[in-house]
N, CA and C atoms as a LAMMPS dump frame, in Angstrom:
ITEM: TIMESTEP
0
ITEM: NUMBER OF ATOMS
276
ITEM: BOX BOUNDS ff ff ff
-5.0000000000000000e+02 5.0000000000000000e+02
-5.0000000000000000e+02 5.0000000000000000e+02
-5.0000000000000000e+02 5.0000000000000000e+02
ITEM: ATOMS id mol type element x y z
1 1 1 N -1.767 20.217 19.182
2 1 2 C -2.723 19.385 19.307
3 1 3 C -2.239 18.021 19.903
4 2 1 N -0.739 18.064 20.008
5 2 2 C -0.014 16.78 20.534
6 2 3 C 0.636 17.145 21.774
7 3 1 N -0.281 17.794 22.854
8 3 2 C 0.209 18.276 24.162
9 3 3 C 1.245 17.622 24.861
10 4 1 N 2.464 17.928 24.696
11 4 2 C 3.583 17.2 25.473
12 4 3 C 3.994 15.91 24.804
13 5 1 N 3.404 15.42 23.816
14 5 2 C 3.752 14.216 23.379
15 5 3 C 4.959 14.373 22.274
16 6 1 N 5.865 13.464 22.157
17 6 2 C 6.926 13.663 21.205
18 6 3 C 6.23 13.411 19.746
19 7 1 N 6.735 14.277 18.826
20 7 2 C 6.139 14.483 17.581
21 7 3 C 7.16 14.708 16.4
22 8 1 N 7.132 14.047 15.375
23 8 2 C 8.067 14.231 14.215
24 8 3 C 7.227 14.121 12.97
25 9 1 N 7.556 15.031 11.848
26 9 2 C 6.973 14.951 10.619
27 9 3 C 7.548 13.778 9.829
28 10 1 N 6.766 12.954 9.459
29 10 2 C 7.451 11.789 8.697
30 10 3 C 7.144 11.987 7.3
31 11 1 N 8.178 11.382 6.383
32 11 2 C 8.105 11.362 4.928
33 11 3 C 6.881 10.562 4.405
34 12 1 N 6.569 10.833 2.971
35 12 2 C 5.648 10.006 2.494
36 12 3 C 6.25 8.528 2.448
37 13 1 N 5.403 7.55 2.676
38 13 2 C 5.786 6.079 2.704
39 13 3 C 6.269 5.704 4.213
40 14 1 N 6.045 6.574 5.052
41 14 2 C 6.309 6.431 6.454
42 14 3 C 4.972 6.847 7.267
43 15 1 N 5.109 6.381 8.561
44 15 2 C 4.052 6.55 9.548
45 15 3 C 4.623 6.852 10.883
46 16 1 N 4.013 7.58 11.716
47 16 2 C 4.569 7.94 13.041
48 16 3 C 4.348 6.882 13.977
49 17 1 N 5.395 6.619 14.678
50 17 2 C 5.432 5.531 15.828
51 17 3 C 4.772 6.177 17.039
52 18 1 N 3.641 5.733 17.415
53 18 2 C 2.934 6.594 18.501
54 18 3 C 3.678 6.953 19.753
55 19 1 N 3.699 8.304 19.97
56 19 2 C 4.31 8.812 21.106
57 19 3 C 5.801 8.48 21.41
58 20 1 N 6.506 8.411 20.208
59 20 2 C 8.012 8.042 20.258
60 20 3 C 8.83 9.058 19.666
61 21 1 N 8.264 9.889 18.865
62 21 2 C 8.993 10.93 18.087
63 21 3 C 9.79 10.38 16.899
64 22 1 N 9.454 9.197 16.387
65 22 2 C 9.996 8.467 15.48
66 22 3 C 9.162 8.155 14.436
67 23 1 N 9.86 7.7 13.192
68 23 2 C 9.061 7.367 12.051
69 23 3 C 9.49 6.069 11.725
70 24 1 N 8.392 5.282 10.968
71 24 2 C 8.851 3.929 10.556
72 24 3 C 8.165 3.696 9.119
73 25 1 N 8.908 2.974 8.262
74 25 2 C 8.158 2.648 6.884
75 25 3 C 7.065 1.953 6.866
76 26 1 N 6.104 2.298 6.072
77 26 2 C 4.842 1.516 5.956
78 26 3 C 5.199 0.087 5.673
79 27 1 N 4.417 -0.934 6.094
80 27 2 C 4.75 -2.328 5.796
81 27 3 C 4.232 -2.601 4.508
82 28 1 N 4.571 -3.863 3.865
83 28 2 C 4.228 -4.29 2.616
84 28 3 C 2.502 -4.407 2.819
85 29 1 N 2.014 -4.147 1.572
86 29 2 C 0.633 -4.11 1.438
87 29 3 C -0.112 -2.898 1.788
88 30 1 N 0.827 -1.91 2.281
89 30 2 C 0.23 -0.591 2.602
90 30 3 C 1.032 0.587 2.074
91 31 1 N 0.662 1.665 2.214
92 31 2 C 1.186 2.921 1.74
93 31 3 C 0.757 4.264 2.527
94 32 1 N 1.692 5.283 2.482
95 32 2 C 1.231 6.454 2.974
96 32 3 C 1.753 7.522 2.013
97 33 1 N 0.548 8.129 1.407
98 33 2 C 0.753 9.119 0.168
99 33 3 C 0.903 10.715 0.89
100 34 1 N 0.941 10.777 2.153
101 34 2 C 0.834 12.066 2.608
102 34 3 C 2.029 12.201 3.6
103 35 1 N 2.683 13.477 3.666
104 35 2 C 3.667 13.563 4.755
105 35 3 C 3.026 13.606 5.962
106 36 1 N 3.617 13.47 7.068
107 36 2 C 2.965 13.585 8.474
108 36 3 C 1.845 12.51 8.716
109 37 1 N 1.755 11.459 8.19
110 37 2 C 0.77 10.558 8.225
111 37 3 C 1.042 9.82 9.594
112 38 1 N -0.139 9.563 10.302
113 38 2 C -0.323 8.738 11.51
114 38 3 C -0.428 7.258 11.181
115 39 1 N -0.891 6.999 9.907
116 39 2 C -1.311 5.43 9.586
117 39 3 C -0.946 5.305 8.195
118 40 1 N -0.682 3.999 7.954
119 40 2 C -0.555 3.722 6.529
120 40 3 C -1.93 2.831 6.139
121 41 1 N -2.193 3.041 4.812
122 41 2 C -3.465 2.789 4.27
123 41 3 C -3.219 1.392 3.638
124 42 1 N -4.21 0.564 3.58
125 42 2 C -3.974 -0.745 2.641
126 42 3 C -4.108 -0.425 1.268
127 43 1 N -3.424 -1.135 0.429
128 43 2 C -3.392 -0.953 -1.088
129 43 3 C -4.957 -1.102 -1.455
130 44 1 N -5.518 -0.514 -2.452
131 44 2 C -6.799 -0.763 -3.014
132 44 3 C -6.832 -2.004 -3.836
133 45 1 N -7.895 -2.605 -3.965
134 45 2 C -7.988 -4.009 -4.796
135 45 3 C -7.402 -3.475 -6.266
136 46 1 N -6.8 -4.274 -6.994
137 46 2 C -6.064 -4.094 -8.127
138 46 3 C -4.722 -3.533 -8.277
139 47 1 N -4.397 -3.196 -6.864
140 47 2 C -3.06 -2.714 -6.761
141 47 3 C -2.216 -3.391 -5.673
142 48 1 N -0.858 -3.231 -5.548
143 48 2 C -0.123 -4.008 -4.528
144 48 3 C 1.004 -3.194 -4.129
145 49 1 N 1.71 -3.592 -2.96
146 49 2 C 2.738 -3.119 -2.427
147 49 3 C 3.688 -4.351 -1.862
148 50 1 N 4.75 -4.536 -2.538
149 50 2 C 5.675 -5.595 -2.301
150 50 3 C 6.952 -5.17 -1.44
151 51 1 N 7.036 -4.056 -1.1
152 51 2 C 8.149 -3.556 -0.52
153 51 3 C 7.706 -2.541 0.59
154 52 1 N 8.598 -2.274 1.584
155 52 2 C 8.342 -1.277 2.697
156 52 3 C 8.544 0.153 2.136
157 53 1 N 7.693 1.105 2.649
158 53 2 C 7.837 2.383 2.68
159 53 3 C 7.3 3 1.203
160 54 1 N 6.344 2.613 0.757
161 54 2 C 5.888 3.058 -0.576
162 54 3 C 5.007 4.025 -0.313
163 55 1 N 4.884 5.258 -1.111
164 55 2 C 4.094 6.33 -1.11
165 55 3 C 2.922 6.221 -1.992
166 56 1 N 2.78 5.176 -2.652
167 56 2 C 1.615 4.777 -3.527
168 56 3 C 1.73 3.241 -3.973
169 57 1 N 0.665 2.689 -3.869
170 57 2 C 0.784 1.213 -4.274
171 57 3 C 0.774 1.056 -5.883
172 58 1 N 1.394 0.078 -6.223
173 58 2 C 1.53 -0.12 -7.844
174 58 3 C 0.317 -0.867 -8.446
175 59 1 N 0.072 -0.616 -9.679
176 59 2 C -1.028 -1.152 -10.247
177 59 3 C -0.576 -2.686 -10.749
178 60 1 N -1.315 -3.465 -10.588
179 60 2 C -1.174 -5 -11.031
180 60 3 C -1.079 -4.987 -12.496
181 61 1 N -0.034 -5.675 -13.075
182 61 2 C 0.191 -5.592 -14.552
183 61 3 C -0.874 -6.394 -15.318
184 62 1 N -0.928 -6.281 -16.592
185 62 2 C -2.09 -7.03 -17.356
186 62 3 C -1.647 -8.509 -17.167
187 63 1 N -2.93 -9.08 -17.006
188 63 2 C -3.069 -10.719 -16.951
189 63 3 C -2.505 -11.138 -15.569
190 64 1 N -2.699 -10.283 -14.587
191 64 2 C -2.686 -10.406 -13.203
192 64 3 C -3.772 -9.765 -12.437
193 65 1 N -4.171 -9.96 -11.362
194 65 2 C -5.233 -9.389 -10.41
195 65 3 C -4.919 -9.431 -8.893
196 66 1 N -5.603 -8.407 -8.382
197 66 2 C -5.561 -8.343 -6.943
198 66 3 C -7.031 -8.088 -6.455
199 67 1 N -7.772 -9.204 -6.072
200 67 2 C -9.264 -9.1 -5.73
201 67 3 C -9.581 -8.36 -4.416
202 68 1 N -8.429 -8.308 -3.528
203 68 2 C -8.719 -7.643 -2.051
204 68 3 C -7.712 -6.577 -1.872
205 69 1 N -8.051 -5.924 -0.794
206 69 2 C -7.194 -4.707 -0.307
207 69 3 C -5.954 -5.264 0.363
208 70 1 N -4.866 -4.538 0.454
209 70 2 C -3.838 -4.883 1.132
210 70 3 C -2.796 -5.896 0.648
211 71 1 N -2.923 -6.146 -0.684
212 71 2 C -2.243 -7.167 -1.431
213 71 3 C -0.709 -6.886 -1.474
214 72 1 N 0.034 -7.916 -1.375
215 72 2 C 1.473 -7.716 -1.395
216 72 3 C 2.086 -8.274 -2.701
217 73 1 N 1.151 -9.113 -3.412
218 73 2 C 1.751 -9.317 -4.884
219 73 3 C 0.321 -9.795 -5.539
220 74 1 N 0.354 -9.623 -6.947
221 74 2 C -0.882 -9.743 -7.704
222 74 3 C -0.861 -11.14 -8.052
223 75 1 N -2.03 -11.835 -8.331
224 75 2 C -2.074 -13.076 -8.69
225 75 3 C -2.263 -13.256 -10.359
226 76 1 N -1.489 -14.462 -10.846
227 76 2 C -1.476 -14.704 -12.22
228 76 3 C -2.881 -15.153 -12.479
229 77 1 N -3.469 -14.681 -13.754
230 77 2 C -4.793 -15.143 -14.321
231 77 3 C -4.474 -16.687 -14.576
232 78 1 N -5.75 -17.398 -14.28
233 78 2 C -5.851 -18.807 -14.73
234 78 3 C -5.531 -18.926 -16.13
235 79 1 N -5.285 -20.177 -16.657
236 79 2 C -4.988 -20.358 -17.925
237 79 3 C -6.282 -20.094 -18.7
238 80 1 N -6.194 -19.477 -19.786
239 80 2 C -7.319 -19.186 -20.729
240 80 3 C -8.102 -17.919 -20.267
241 81 1 N -7.656 -17.181 -19.32
242 81 2 C -8.303 -15.995 -18.812
243 81 3 C -7.312 -14.774 -18.833
244 82 1 N -7.771 -13.545 -18.964
245 82 2 C -6.975 -12.34 -18.985
246 82 3 C -7.351 -11.231 -18.246
247 83 1 N -6.627 -10.294 -18.068
248 83 2 C -7.107 -9.064 -17.473
249 83 3 C -6.384 -7.807 -18
250 84 1 N -6.825 -6.71 -17.687
251 84 2 C -6.127 -5.276 -18.005
252 84 3 C -5.467 -4.889 -16.809
253 85 1 N -4.583 -4.069 -16.816
254 85 2 C -3.825 -3.499 -15.753
255 85 3 C -4.784 -3.108 -14.718
256 86 1 N -4.37 -3.333 -13.438
257 86 2 C -5.272 -2.829 -12.245
258 86 3 C -6.563 -3.699 -11.929
259 87 1 N -6.525 -4.724 -12.441
260 87 2 C -7.897 -5.717 -12.498
261 87 3 C -8.081 -6.331 -11.08
262 88 1 N -9.377 -6.406 -10.804
263 88 2 C -9.747 -7.155 -9.748
264 88 3 C -10.024 -8.478 -9.851
265 89 1 N -10.322 -8.94 -11.057
266 89 2 C -10.517 -10.361 -11.522
267 89 3 C -10.067 -10.558 -13.036
268 90 1 N -10.179 -11.638 -13.41
269 90 2 C -9.694 -12.023 -15.017
270 90 3 C -10.918 -12.59 -15.458
271 91 1 N -10.923 -12.32 -16.802
272 91 2 C -12.251 -12.78 -17.563
273 91 3 C -11.73 -13.71 -18.69
274 92 1 N -12.74 -14.47 -19.29
275 92 2 C -12.479 -15.388 -20.169
276 92 3 C -12.43 -14.61 -21.599
């Protein structure tokens, strides 16, 4: 399927660099859970990636939250509010 293009099977946490035959680590805020991935995916809400090359995003711990995708660190709940692990928001 890659007629004449350079191609390399990349490890989990990496993506292929287009037409170079090389792999690179997924940037922070993203992950690649499959070998041989062309793209890195943004972390889902409630999860984060603060380092390069993750094969899965980490769940935000209790009393923190990540309201959007592609989060690089979880936000701490405001005073008087709390959350369960993997939360999208905090509650009173």
